[in-house]
C-alpha positions in Angstrom: 108.2 32.1 48.5 105.0 33.8 48.2 103.2 30.8 49.7 105.5 31.1 52.8 104.7 34.7 53.3 101.1 34.0 52.8 101.5 31.4 55.7 103.7 34.2 57.7 100.9 37.0 57.0 98.2 34.6 58.1 99.9 34.0 61.1 99.9 37.5 62.3 96.3 38.3 61.5 95.0 35.2 63.1 96.5 35.6 66.4 93.7 36.0 68.6 94.6 38.3 71.2 96.0 40.6 68.7 93.1 39.8 66.5 90.6 41.1 69.4 92.3 44.1 70.4 92.4 45.2 66.8 88.5 44.6 66.3 87.6 45.9 69.5 90.2 49.2 68.7 88.0 49.3 64.9 84.8 48.9 66.6 85.7 51.7 69.0 85.8 54.0 66.2 82.3 53.0 65.2 83.7 51.1 61.8 80.6 49.0 61.1 81.5 45.5 61.3 79.1 44.3 58.7 81.3 45.4 55.9 84.0 43.0 54.5 86.4 46.2 54.8 86.1 46.2 58.7 87.8 42.6 58.3 90.7 43.6 55.8 90.6 47.1 57.9 91.9 45.2 61.1 94.3 42.8 59.2 95.8 46.2 57.7 96.4 47.7 61.1 97.9 44.1 62.1 100.2 43.9 59.5 101.5 47.0 59.9 102.9 46.7 62.9 103.5 43.1 62.8 105.0 42.5 59.6 108.1 44.0 58.1 106.1 45.9 55.2 108.0 48.9 53.5 104.6 50.9 52.7 101.1 50.9 52.6 100.6 49.6 48.9 102.7 46.0 50.8 99.9 46.1 53.6 97.4 45.9 50.9 98.7 43.5 48.8 99.5 41.1 52.0 96.1 41.1 52.8 95.0 40.6 49.1 97.3 37.6 49.0 95.8 36.4 52.5 92.2 37.1 51.4 92.4 35.8 48.1 91.5 39.3 46.8 92.9 41.8 44.3 94.7 45.0 45.8 92.1 46.9 44.2 89.3 45.1 46.2 90.8 45.5 49.3 91.3 49.4 48.9 88.1 49.5 47.6 86.4 47.8 50.7 88.4 49.2 53.4 87.4 53.1 51.9 83.7 51.9 52.0 83.6 50.7 55.6 85.9 54.2 56.6 83.1 56.3 54.7 80.0 54.4 56.2 81.4 54.7 59.3 79.7 57.0 62.3 81.8 60.2 63.0 85.3 58.3 62.2 87.1 61.7 62.9 85.5 62.5 66.3 86.2 58.9 67.4 89.7 59.0 65.9 90.5 62.3 67.4 89.6 61.4 71.0 91.9 58.7 70.8 94.6 60.5 69.4 93.8 63.6 71.6 93.7 66.2 69.2 91.3 67.5 66.4 91.4 65.5 62.9 88.9 67.2 60.4 86.4 64.8 58.9 88.1 66.1 55.6 91.8 64.7 56.4 90.1 61.3 57.2 91.9 58.6 54.8 92.4 54.7 54.6 96.1 55.7 55.6 95.7 58.0 58.1 93.2 55.6 59.8 95.6 52.6 59.5 98.5 54.3 61.0 96.8 55.5 64.1 94.9 52.6 64.6 97.9 50.5 64.5 99.8 52.9 67.0 97.2 52.4 69.4 97.3 48.6 69.2 100.4 48.9 70.2 100.5 50.5 73.2 
């Protein structure tokens, strides 16, 4: 059963057209691509929309399954990439059309907003 889920999740995140759009969206928000958390963030954004996962922990678990990492490592690496982005709050504010304070930036908010823009 887990192998079947892994295969399904891999199909979602390896779709080249969607992955390219998600990567461009994350780069537009100035998240550095040099961190492994960048890839995990892109995976999370894609799975937020594509997979029938109920919550963020399920999304992180799916990324961990695909990437053969622990859930803790996935969360830590995404947070690290977000923390080292340049003015993410400003870029995200420009995308959504209303101000987002730097103190309000957290992993769930970033994934949710970017995933919504991936669909549009």
